[in-house]
N, C-alpha and C positions, 0 to 999 in steps of 0.2 A: 279449391274444389270442381271437380268436372261437372260438366254440367250433358243431359242430354240431345245429341240432333236431332231435330223430330225434320229433317229432308228426309222422306224416304226415297230411296235410290240413287243416292250420291252423299256425299261429303261425310258418310259415316265415322271418318277415325279422324277429320278432321273438325274446328270451327265448333265444338260437342256442345255449345252454349248458343247456336241457331235454329231456332224456334220455326217447328212444323209440324201439322198432320202425318201419320204413316200407315195405321191401317185399321182393323176393326176391333172392337171392345167389346166385353161385358159388363152388363149393368147390376151391381148388388146393392141392396137397401139395408137400414138398421140404424141405429141409436136407438131413438122415441119412435119403434115402428116394428111391428110384426112384418118379418120379409116370408115371401114363400119363389124359392126359385126356382124355375122353371126348364129346363134341358128342353132344345128346340126339336132335339132326336136324340139317338142315341147315338149316334157317331158326332156328335158336338165333343170339342175339344176345350178345357177350360178351367178355371180356380174352381175347385168344390166349395158353395159356402158354409159358411162354420156358424151355431150359434152368436147372435150379435149381444156379446156379454156386457155390461155394467155396472156399475159400482156407485153408490152414495157413500160421498165422503162428508166430513164434518170439520168445522177446525181452520188449520191455515191455509189450505187448499183454497179456499171460497176466498179469502186474503188475498192473495196472490194472484189470481185469476182476476179479479176486481181489477188489485191495482196494476196488472199487466193491461187492460182495457182501456183503464182511466190514462195510464202514462203516455200511451201510445202518439197523440197528437201533439206531447210537447217533449217528453223526453222516451227516444226506441228503445235506447240503452237501459233506461227502466224495463218497460217491457221486457226486452231480453233477458235482465237479471231476473225478472220473476218467474217468467218458464223455463230458465234456465234450472235454477233449485227445483222445481218439481221433476226430480230426478228419477222417483217410483214409479212415473204414471207412464205405461207402454204401448197403453191401447187407447180405453175410453174411462173416461170419469166424468162425473156430475157432483153436484154440489150444492147445497141452499146455503144463499148469502144473501142477508138482508131482506129476505124475503122474495128472492130472487133465485131461480135455479140456472147456474152457469154449470157449463160445460168443455170439456175441452178433450181434444183426441190428437194422437200421432199416427201416421202412417201413411199409406202411397194412395192416390188418387184412382178412381176405377174409369170413374166420367167427371166432366165437367162442364157443364151446360149455364143457361144464362138464368136459369132457374134454380138451381141446384148443385151439389160435387157430392160424388159418391167417395168414401174412405175408406181403406180395408185394413185395419193393424197387423200387426205381424202374430197377435194371435188367433187371426181370423176374425176379429171383431167387425162387425160392417154398420157402416152410419149414413145418413143421408141426411144432409144439410143442407137448408135452404139459403141461399143467398140475396142481397137488393143493393140498390145504388149504395148503401152506406157500407159494406162490407169492404174493410181495406185489404190490399192483396199488397204482398211483399216477396220479391225474390230475395232472398237471403245467402246464395251460393258463393258470392263472394266476402260474404259479413263473419269473421270468427263469431262474433257475438249474438248473429243472427244464428248461425251456425249450431251452437251449444244451447240457443233455445231451442231451436228445431230438433233435435237427438235429448238433448237432457242427459247427455252423455261426455265427459271429458276426454276418453280416448278416441272415440269416434271421431268428434270434430277434428281434434288435433293430426287425425290420419289424413280426412278427408281436406283439410285446411294445408299442410302442410308439405304431404305428398300426393295429393289427389288420390288417396285410395277411398273410393266409397263402399268397400264392401260390407265395414262394422258398420258405417249408418244404415246402408240399406238394411243389414240383418236384423237393425233393431227395431226398424219401421217398419219394412215390410214381412218380416220373417225368415227367409233364406233369400240369396242372389237368384237362386232357381225361379221363388215365387214372381221375382221383379222382373224378370226377364220375359217370363210369361205374361206379363203387365204389358210389355214393351212391345213383345214379339207378334207379328202377324199371326192369324189363322183362317185357312178356307173356310173352315165347319162354319155355318148359321147356327148363332146362340139366340135364345130366348128367357130372358128373366123376369121376373114379375115380382114387384114390389108394393104391400099393402099397406099402408100408414093405419096404424091402430086405431080405433076409434074415431075413425074420419072417414068421409067416401073418396079419398085418394087413393086408389090403386095406379102403379105406373109400370106398364109392360115396356121393355126396350127389345129388341130385335137387330142384330148384327150381322150383316151378311158384306165379308171382306170390309171394305174403308165405309161403309154406309150404315149409322145407327138410325134406327125409326124408333121414335120414342114417342108409345098413346101413351095418353093420362086420362082418369076421371075424373079429377078435378080441378080445383084451383091451388095454388102454391101461395096463399096472402103473407105479408110479412108482419101483419097483425091479428089475424083471425082464424076463426077454422076452415079449412078446406072448404067449395064450396063445388058442389055437384056441376061438372062443363067438359064437355070432351073433347080433349085436343089432341094433335097429331103432329110433329114435326119429326124431319131427318137432320141427321149433321153428319161430318165425319168423326168417326170415333175419337180421334187423335186430336181433333179441333183444339186450336189452342184458347179460350175463354177468358178474359180476366186475367191473361198471361200463365194459366194454369191449365194444364194439359194432363190426359191420361198417363200414367207411370212416374210422375214429379211421386218426391216424398214432401210429405208437408206436415204441417200442426194445427189443428183448426179450433179456438176460442171462442165462445157463443153464448147464446144461452136457448132457454128449452121453454117453449110456451103453445098453447093449443095442441098440444101432443106433439109439437114437432121441436127440431132441433135449425136455428138459427144462428148461422155466420157471421161473427163482427170481425175478425180479425183472421188471415190466412196467410201464415210464412211457408213456404215450399224454395224446394229446391229442385232443379230438372236433372232427369237422369239420362242417361246414356246404354245402349245395349251394353258399349265397349265395356262399359265401369262396370259391369256385374257379370260379363263373361255370355251375354246372350248373342247370337247371328242372328241377323233381321232378314225375315224371308222365312224363317223355317216357324216348324208348330211348335213349343215349349208349355209344359203344363200336365194336368190331370186330365185324363180321357174319361169320361163319363156321365152321369146325371149329377146334378145338384142338390142337394138334399134342402129341404127348406130350414130357414131358420126365423127364430121367434124370438121375442125380447118380453 
């Protein structure tokens, strides 16, 4: 499988697995949240927010997700096998299992920070996942079993691993190569997105200006409690690699939902390059116009 070159300005067609930041980003949120996406100006360019869809399922999915998490420490093959069997799940899903809400999502990373990951699925579903020291991250770009768990699709896995064709996998997880290219490509327009976590005091506003993302949040992001009011502002490179993960990576996240927030326990990912999806670094790609509010 081919990985994305994260070094902007050189080495775009070689060493596609090199990791580095490249440019600006949009932050979109969802999952167990109500997300309000606000465009910075009428000239902003980016991917329009879509309603954060969800589903609650009962039965085998909960058993498979529970087994996938339980198997990780001693049988990664078992984890891959469990996730590979969840073939019908193309976006976000959650299910009760033994009194716990388990959740899973396939998609493309919009932003990765030390506090959270924002993932956008092929159907436009947007979700914010909190991360902690216990969250496990695994690059599966060189593993056939891992890639099968990532995509949940035999054909897409075979094409990615045998010929390096990432278009099928990208279409399944991101929606289209065009959408993926927009996520991987810099844009000169400043963009602002506000995410409010429903039933909590947490609101996160992200303003991206070229390669810098300025993040403002009104509350904490605790692992085992409700967010508590506390203003905080920090800046980062929008394409910064955090926990080996970066904007534009294809990913599947498995975890739990509690205190109105999603908590990532396992993140399988594969870096993607603009070359793999037909994008051109340095140009603007995507939908021009204002983002529309998304509610869950």
